[in-house]
C-alpha positions as CSV (number, residue, x, y, z in Angstrom):
1,M,195.2,185.3,134.3
2,K,193.4,188.0,132.4
3,N,191.2,190.3,134.3
4,P,187.6,189.8,132.9
5,N,186.8,193.4,133.7
6,E,189.7,194.7,131.6
7,K,188.2,196.0,128.4
8,Y,191.4,196.4,126.4
9,N,194.4,194.0,126.9
10,F,196.6,194.6,123.9
11,N,198.2,198.0,123.2
12,I,198.8,197.8,119.4
13,D,200.4,201.3,119.2
14,Q,203.0,200.4,121.8
15,F,203.6,197.0,120.2
16,Y,204.4,198.7,116.8
17,K,206.6,201.3,118.5
18,D,208.6,198.6,120.3
19,Y,208.8,196.5,117.2
20,K,210.3,199.4,115.1
21,K,212.8,200.2,117.9
22,G,213.7,196.6,118.7
23,P,216.5,194.4,117.4
24,K,216.4,193.4,113.8
25,V,217.4,189.9,112.8
26,F,216.5,190.0,109.0
27,K,218.7,191.6,106.5
28,N,216.8,190.3,103.5
29,R,213.8,188.1,104.6
30,D,212.9,187.4,100.9
31,A,215.9,185.1,100.7
32,L,214.1,182.5,102.7
33,E,211.0,182.5,100.4
34,P,210.7,179.4,98.1
35,S,210.3,181.8,95.1
36,F,213.8,183.3,95.7
37,V,216.3,182.2,93.1
38,P,219.9,182.5,94.5
39,D,223.0,183.0,92.4
40,E,223.9,179.3,92.9
41,L,221.7,176.2,93.5
42,P,223.5,173.6,95.7
43,H,223.1,169.9,94.9
44,R,221.3,170.3,91.7
45,N,224.2,170.2,89.2
46,K,223.0,167.1,87.3
47,E,219.4,168.5,86.9
48,I,220.7,171.9,85.9
49,Q,223.0,170.4,83.3
50,K,220.2,168.3,81.8
51,I,217.8,171.2,81.5
52,A,220.6,173.4,80.1
53,E,221.3,170.8,77.4
54,L,217.7,170.6,76.5
55,T,217.1,174.4,76.3
56,A,220.5,175.4,74.8
57,C,219.2,175.3,71.2
58,A,217.0,178.3,72.1
59,L,220.3,180.4,72.0
60,M,220.3,179.7,68.2
61,G,216.6,180.5,67.8
62,D,215.5,176.8,67.6
63,A,212.6,175.4,69.7
64,P,213.7,173.1,72.5
65,P,211.7,169.9,73.0
66,S,209.0,169.6,75.6
67,F,209.9,167.7,78.7
68,L,208.8,166.7,82.2
69,C,210.3,167.2,85.6
70,Y,209.3,164.9,88.5
71,G,210.1,165.0,92.2
72,M,208.5,165.4,95.6
73,T,207.4,168.8,96.9
74,G,210.4,170.9,97.9
75,T,213.0,169.2,95.8
76,G,213.9,172.3,93.8
77,K,212.1,171.6,90.5
78,T,210.6,175.1,90.0
79,A,213.7,176.8,91.4
80,T,215.9,175.0,89.0
81,I,213.7,175.9,86.0
82,R,213.8,179.6,87.1
83,Y,217.5,179.4,87.6
84,V,218.1,178.0,84.1
85,S,215.7,180.6,82.6
86,Q,217.7,183.5,84.1
87,K,221.0,182.0,82.8
88,L,219.5,181.4,79.3
89,E,218.2,184.9,79.1
90,Y,221.6,186.3,80.2
91,H,223.3,184.5,77.3
92,T,220.7,185.3,74.6
93,K,221.8,188.4,72.7
94,E,218.7,189.0,70.6
95,H,215.1,187.8,70.8
96,K,215.1,187.1,74.5
97,P,213.0,184.0,75.4
98,W,209.6,184.4,77.1
99,W,208.8,182.4,80.2
100,I,205.2,181.9,81.3
101,Y,204.6,180.1,84.6
102,I,201.2,178.5,85.3
103,N,200.2,176.9,88.6
104,C,197.7,174.3,87.5
105,N,196.4,174.0,91.0
106,V,195.1,177.5,90.6
107,V,194.6,177.9,86.8
108,S,193.0,174.5,86.2
109,T,190.7,174.6,83.2
110,P,191.6,174.7,79.5
111,Y,189.8,178.0,79.1
112,R,191.6,179.7,82.0
113,I,195.0,178.3,80.9
114,L,194.7,179.8,77.4
115,A,193.4,183.1,78.9
116,H,196.3,183.2,81.4
117,I,198.9,182.7,78.6
118,Y,197.2,185.4,76.4
119,N,196.8,187.9,79.2
120,T,200.4,187.4,80.4
121,I,201.8,188.0,76.9
122,S,199.5,191.0,76.2
123,G,200.2,192.5,79.6
124,S,196.5,193.3,80.2
125,E,193.3,191.4,81.0
126,K,192.0,191.3,77.4
127,I,190.5,187.8,77.7
128,P,187.7,187.6,80.2
129,P,187.6,184.8,82.9
130,T,184.7,183.1,81.1
131,G,182.5,183.6,78.0
132,L,184.5,183.0,74.8
133,P,184.6,179.8,72.8
134,K,187.9,178.0,73.2
135,D,188.6,177.9,69.5
136,V,188.3,181.7,69.4
137,I,190.8,182.2,72.3
138,F,193.1,179.7,70.6
139,K,193.1,181.6,67.3
140,K,193.7,184.9,69.2
141,L,196.6,183.3,71.1
142,L,198.3,182.1,67.9
143,G,198.1,185.6,66.4
144,L,199.5,187.2,69.6
145,L,202.4,184.7,69.8
146,D,203.4,185.5,66.2
147,Q,202.9,189.2,66.6
148,K,204.3,190.0,70.0
149,V,206.7,187.1,70.8
150,G,207.8,187.0,67.1
151,N,211.0,185.2,66.4
152,S,211.6,184.4,70.1
153,I,211.0,181.1,72.0
154,C,208.1,181.0,74.4
155,F,208.5,178.5,77.3
156,L,205.2,177.4,78.9
157,V,205.9,176.0,82.4
158,L,203.0,174.1,83.8
159,D,203.6,173.6,87.5
160,E,201.5,170.7,89.1
161,I,200.6,169.6,85.6
162,D,199.1,166.4,87.0
163,R,196.1,168.5,88.3
164,L,195.0,169.0,84.8
165,I,194.5,165.3,84.3
166,E,193.0,164.7,87.7
167,N,190.3,167.3,87.0
168,K,189.3,165.4,83.9
169,K,187.9,168.5,82.2
170,G,189.7,168.5,79.0
171,G,193.1,168.2,80.6
172,N,194.6,165.9,77.9
173,E,193.0,168.0,75.2
174,I,194.6,171.2,76.3
175,L,198.0,169.5,76.8
176,Y,197.7,168.1,73.2
177,D,196.9,171.6,71.9
178,L,199.8,173.2,73.7
179,T,202.3,170.6,72.5
180,R,201.2,171.2,68.9
181,L,201.3,175.0,69.0
182,N,204.3,175.2,66.7
183,E,202.4,173.5,63.8
184,N,200.2,176.6,63.7
185,L,202.7,179.3,64.2
186,D,204.7,181.2,61.5
187,Y,207.4,183.0,63.6
188,C,207.2,182.2,67.3
189,R,208.2,178.8,68.7
190,T,207.1,177.3,71.9
191,S,208.3,174.6,74.4
192,L,206.2,173.0,77.1
193,I,207.8,172.1,80.5
194,G,205.6,170.1,82.9
195,I,206.4,169.9,86.6
196,S,204.8,167.2,88.8
197,N,205.3,165.6,92.2
198,K,203.5,162.4,91.0
199,L,205.8,159.9,89.3
200,K,202.8,157.9,88.0
201,F,201.3,160.9,86.3
202,R,202.2,159.8,82.8
203,E,200.0,156.7,83.1
204,N,196.9,158.9,82.7
205,L,198.2,160.8,79.7
206,D,196.6,160.5,76.3
207,P,199.1,158.6,74.0
208,R,199.2,161.6,71.7
209,V,200.3,163.8,74.5
210,L,202.7,161.3,75.8
211,S,204.4,161.1,72.4
212,S,205.1,164.8,72.5
213,L,206.0,165.1,76.2
214,G,207.9,161.8,76.2
215,E,210.4,162.5,73.5
216,E,212.9,163.3,76.2
217,P,213.3,161.1,79.4
218,P,211.8,162.8,82.4
219,I,214.2,164.7,84.8
220,V,213.8,163.2,88.3
221,F,214.6,165.3,91.3
222,N,215.4,163.2,94.4
223,P,214.7,164.5,98.0
224,Y,217.5,166.4,99.8
225,N,219.2,164.8,102.8
226,A,220.0,166.6,106.0
227,P,223.6,167.8,105.0
228,Q,222.3,169.0,101.6
229,L,219.5,170.9,103.3
230,G,222.1,172.4,105.7
231,D,224.1,173.7,102.7
232,I,221.0,175.3,101.2
233,L,220.0,176.9,104.5
234,K,223.5,178.1,105.2
235,D,223.7,179.9,101.8
236,R,220.3,181.5,102.3
237,A,220.9,182.5,105.9
238,E,224.0,184.5,104.9
239,I,221.7,186.6,102.6
240,A,218.7,186.7,104.9
241,F,220.1,187.4,108.4
242,Y,222.5,189.9,110.0
243,D,225.7,188.4,111.4
244,G,225.5,186.8,114.8
245,V,221.8,186.4,115.1
246,L,221.7,182.6,114.7
247,E,222.5,180.5,117.8
248,E,225.0,177.8,117.3
249,G,223.4,174.7,115.7
250,I,220.2,176.4,114.4
251,I,221.0,175.6,110.7
252,R,221.7,172.0,111.6
253,L,218.5,171.7,113.7
254,C,216.3,173.1,110.9
255,A,217.9,170.9,108.3
256,G,217.5,167.8,110.5
257,L,213.8,168.5,111.3
258,A,213.0,169.0,107.6
259,A,215.0,165.8,106.6
260,E,213.0,163.7,109.2
261,G,210.0,164.3,107.0
262,D,210.6,164.0,103.2
263,G,213.6,166.2,102.6
264,D,211.5,169.2,101.6
265,A,213.6,172.3,101.2
266,R,210.5,174.5,101.3
267,K,209.7,173.3,104.8
268,A,213.3,173.8,105.9
269,L,213.2,177.4,104.6
270,Q,209.8,178.0,106.2
271,L,211.0,176.7,109.5
272,L,214.0,179.0,109.6
273,R,212.0,182.0,108.4
274,K,209.3,181.3,110.9
275,A,211.8,181.0,113.7
276,G,213.3,184.4,112.7
277,D,209.8,185.9,112.7
278,L,209.1,184.6,116.2
279,A,212.4,185.9,117.6
280,Q,211.8,189.4,116.1
281,R,208.2,189.6,117.3
282,A,209.5,188.8,120.8
283,Q,212.1,191.5,120.5
284,K,215.0,189.1,120.7
285,D,218.3,189.7,118.9
286,V,219.2,186.0,118.7
287,I,217.3,183.1,117.1
288,K,217.4,180.2,119.5
289,R,216.4,176.5,119.5
290,E,213.1,177.3,121.3
291,H,212.1,179.6,118.4
292,V,212.7,176.7,116.0
293,Y,210.5,174.2,118.0
294,E,207.8,176.8,118.4
295,A,207.9,177.5,114.6
296,Q,207.7,173.7,113.9
297,D,204.5,173.5,116.0
298,D,202.9,176.5,114.1
299,L,203.9,175.1,110.7
300,E,202.5,171.7,111.5
301,K,199.1,173.3,112.2
302,D,199.3,175.3,109.0
303,H,200.1,172.1,107.1
304,V,197.1,170.3,108.5
305,I,194.8,173.2,107.6
306,E,196.2,173.3,104.0
307,F,195.9,169.6,103.7
308,I,192.3,169.3,104.8
309,L,191.1,172.3,102.8
310,G,192.8,170.9,99.7
311,M,191.3,167.5,100.0
312,P,188.4,166.4,97.6
313,L,184.9,167.0,99.1
314,Q,184.4,163.2,99.5
315,A,187.5,162.9,101.7
316,Q,186.4,166.0,103.7
317,L,183.0,164.3,104.3
318,T,184.8,161.1,105.4
319,L,186.7,163.2,108.0
320,T,183.5,165.0,109.0
321,A,181.9,161.6,109.6
322,I,184.7,160.7,112.0
323,Y,184.5,164.1,113.7
324,L,180.7,163.7,114.3
325,L,181.2,160.2,115.7
326,S,183.8,161.6,118.1
327,K,182.1,164.8,119.3
328,F,178.9,163.8,121.2
329,P,178.6,162.4,124.7
330,E,176.9,159.4,123.2
331,S,179.9,158.7,120.9
332,P,181.2,155.1,121.0
333,E,184.4,154.3,122.8
334,I,185.5,152.5,119.6
335,I,184.8,153.9,116.1
336,I,185.1,151.3,113.4
337,S,185.3,151.9,109.6
338,G,181.8,150.5,109.1
339,D,180.3,153.2,111.4
340,V,182.3,155.9,109.5
341,Y,180.9,154.7,106.2
342,E,177.3,154.6,107.6
343,V,177.6,158.2,108.8
344,Y,179.3,159.3,105.6
345,A,176.5,157.8,103.5
346,E,174.0,159.6,105.8
347,L,175.8,163.0,105.1
348,C,175.7,162.4,101.4
349,G,171.9,162.1,101.7
350,I,171.5,165.5,103.4
351,I,173.9,167.5,101.2
352,P,172.5,168.4,97.8
353,G,174.5,167.2,94.7
354,V,176.8,164.8,96.5
355,R,177.2,161.3,95.0
356,K,177.8,158.4,97.5
357,L,181.0,156.5,96.9
358,T,181.6,152.8,97.6
359,E,182.8,151.6,101.0
360,R,186.1,150.6,99.4
361,R,186.8,154.2,98.2
362,I,186.0,155.6,101.6
363,S,188.5,153.1,103.1
364,D,191.1,154.6,100.7
365,Y,190.4,158.1,102.1
366,I,190.7,156.8,105.6
367,N,194.2,155.5,104.6
368,E,195.1,158.9,103.2
369,L,194.0,160.6,106.4
370,T,196.1,158.1,108.4
371,L,199.2,158.8,106.3
372,A,198.7,162.5,106.8
373,G,198.7,162.0,110.6
374,I,195.2,163.4,111.1
375,I,193.7,160.0,112.3
376,S,195.0,156.7,113.5
377,A,193.4,153.6,112.0
378,P,195.1,150.4,113.2
379,I,193.5,147.1,112.0
380,K,192.1,144.9,114.8
381,S,190.6,141.5,114.9
382,M,187.0,141.5,116.0
383,G,186.7,137.7,116.3
384,Y,183.7,136.3,114.6
385,H,183.0,139.7,112.9
386,G,186.4,139.7,111.1
387,R,189.0,142.4,111.0
388,T,188.3,146.2,110.9
389,K,190.0,149.5,111.3
390,I,189.7,151.1,114.8
391,I,189.6,154.9,114.1
392,R,190.7,157.7,116.4
393,L,191.2,161.4,115.7
394,D,194.8,162.5,116.3
395,I,194.2,166.3,116.1
396,D,192.2,168.5,118.5
397,K,188.4,168.5,117.9
398,V,188.0,172.2,118.3
399,F,190.9,172.8,115.9
400,L,189.3,170.4,113.4
401,K,185.9,172.1,113.7
402,D,187.4,175.5,112.9
403,I,188.9,174.0,109.7
404,L,185.8,172.2,108.6
405,S,183.7,175.3,109.2
406,K,185.6,176.9,106.3
407,I,184.1,174.4,103.9
408,D,180.8,175.7,102.4
409,K,179.1,172.4,102.0
410,I,180.1,171.2,105.5
411,K,179.9,174.2,107.8
412,N,176.2,173.8,108.4
413,I,176.2,170.1,109.4
414,L,178.9,170.3,112.1
415,N,176.2,170.0,114.9
416,Y,174.3,167.2,113.1
417,K,173.9,164.1,115.3
418,P,174.1,160.9,113.2
419,I,171.3,158.4,113.5
420,L,173.8,155.9,114.9
421,L,174.0,158.2,118.0
422,Q,170.3,159.2,118.3
423,S,168.8,157.1,121.1
424,N,165.2,157.5,119.8
425,K,165.9,156.3,116.3
426,V,167.1,153.1,114.6
427,K,168.2,152.3,111.0
428,L,167.1,149.1,109.3
429,K,167.9,148.4,105.7
430,N,168.5,152.1,104.8
431,N,165.2,153.0,106.5
432,V,165.0,155.1,109.7
433,F,162.4,154.2,112.3
434,K,161.5,155.7,115.7
435,R,162.6,153.4,118.4
436,L,159.6,152.0,120.4
437,I,161.4,150.2,123.2
């Protein structure tokens, strides 16, 4: 138990001194980063061959066709593209190809995409974040491609390409423009590669875009199983760790835990890296099973934070409604979906600029929160009143409040008491009255 009269508990200087002198487990920690591209990619031979066949014509100066890669998160899509790009560059004698990677979750508007491509090629921030007409940037980009890339091939890799269509702010239009760049270029040739984890993404594409991106069948990346994840971790661990620092069975344990989810290689790598970090911070020279389980707990919390902060505002408001119905002493023992919608609609009325969605759409968000493990929502029969979802938070309320407090439009309503819980008020036909009896 900490002494309340003790002003300073943690000696940071001593911690850093001990850390520097202590045992080292990492030889090359970067080898466990998702962005690391090893000399060989296990269990992706078929996908590597297909991408190599599609891009091989670049060796002769011809433009490869545009194509799409599908697969769940952590199935090696981006790593495989980067791996092929390195091999293609190695085998190109003259006019080395250019590769420009764009994460559409970060660079998500047509303007910013064109500016990002231009600034990456030019090597400087010559196009401002906002301000220029799109046709002006487009004309500048065409000139730069012919002038600087010249007779080379420029590959444009759009990671999470589905986000462009979800945002509905000219997503189809910018994809159409990018697939038609070659029609307006004299020297340079381009090829668009789209990466998505949503197999139904193509259903929302404009037919004109689909005709360009659909010339080649999409390359599908299937999830890894436990033995395959074990092979990946074993190869990376040999690069990342010193000999003898892994307890027997650690690789198999990390692979098994990651395979229990969705075969995500990123999660497997994160788990092993985090376990190594925890061991080194504790000044241990061996990474043990307890480090892996502790790492798993930490990463699950990180995943929940990332998931909630990445949800649309309407889904965040749905979760906030559930939180508010759970936090007060007057909170009901049973929270039903109708109560959640009532509080959600109430919150829409007190937050400027928020449009109220239908009850059916909010029910969809409740399903998504259930699938993510943030809430439970089993359907129960209520007799005469029919069937409804009985909702319960499955994460700690204090932890959830800390996450919701990071959201600008929500942080100021986390102490708001819904009318449903206010004993002196009653709501009738969308009107609020003071309770008289």
